N, C-alpha and C positions, 0 to 999 in steps of 0.2 A: 482436449488434452486428458490423458488418463493418469490416475495416481501411479507413482513409481513405487519402488521397494519401500516397505514400511508405511505405506499409505501417503507418502509425500507427493504433492502435486508436481514438484520439480520446477515450479515457476521461479524465475530469477528476477529479482528487482534490480534495475539499473536506473539510478536517478539521472535525469537529463541535466546537462550543465546549466547552471544558473537558475535552478528551481529549488530553492532552499526548503520549501514546505514539503518536499518529497524526501523526507529523511529516512535513512536506513542506519540502524545502529543497535547497540545492546541496551537493554533496559538497565538503568543505573542501579548499581549495587549487587546485581545477581552474580557477576563474575567474582566479586570480592567475597561472597558468601559461599563460594565453592560450587555454585550452580552453573548450569549452562546459560549463557546470555541468550535472550530471545530476540530475533530479528523483528524490528518494528518498521512498518510503513505508515505514512500519513495519508488518510483518505483525502484525495484531491478536492472533493466536493465540500465536505463539512469540516475537515481538519482534524478529525479524531484519529487516535493511534489504533492501528490494526496489527495484531500479531500475525506475521506472515505464515508461520507454520500451520496455524489452525484456520486461516482465512478460507472461506468458502466462496466468497464473491470476488471475482477478479475480472479484469478486462485487459486485453492487449491492444495497444494502439501504437503504431509506427515502431514496433519492435520492443516496446517497453510494457511490462506488466504493472498494472495499477490495482491496488487493494481497497476494498470498500467495507464500511461498517455495516451497511444494510442494503436491502434491495433498492430502496428509493434513490440512494446515492449512486449506485451502479447504473440504474436506468437513466438518471439525469446525465451522467457522464457519457454513457453510450449514445445518447441522443445528440450531444454537442461537446465532444471532448476538447475541442479548441478553446471553448469558453473557460473550462476549468484549468487548462494548461497555460492560459494567458498569464504572463508575469504580473499583470495588473489585477488579476482576480484575487480576492481575499475571501477565504472560506468563512461562512457565517456561523458555523457550528450547528449542533442539533439541540 
């Protein structure tokens, strides 16, 4: 995938139904302060927040783009995505 206009990667995050840890939303308070809200994804491996606009590490699996805080989380996910998408999996944090 290549960056689009303005350097945007153009990846779109769509949370699978029933996966609450894969949150997408605005960082609290920014819209109230007149700033643009930043889209946030949750790293499925460790549970950290990842700013989607500036994310460098992503993977696509079954039509969904996932965002990662670091190379280790991305590599772990790429090796066994089903493990980290299992509703029983609980991120351990970094």
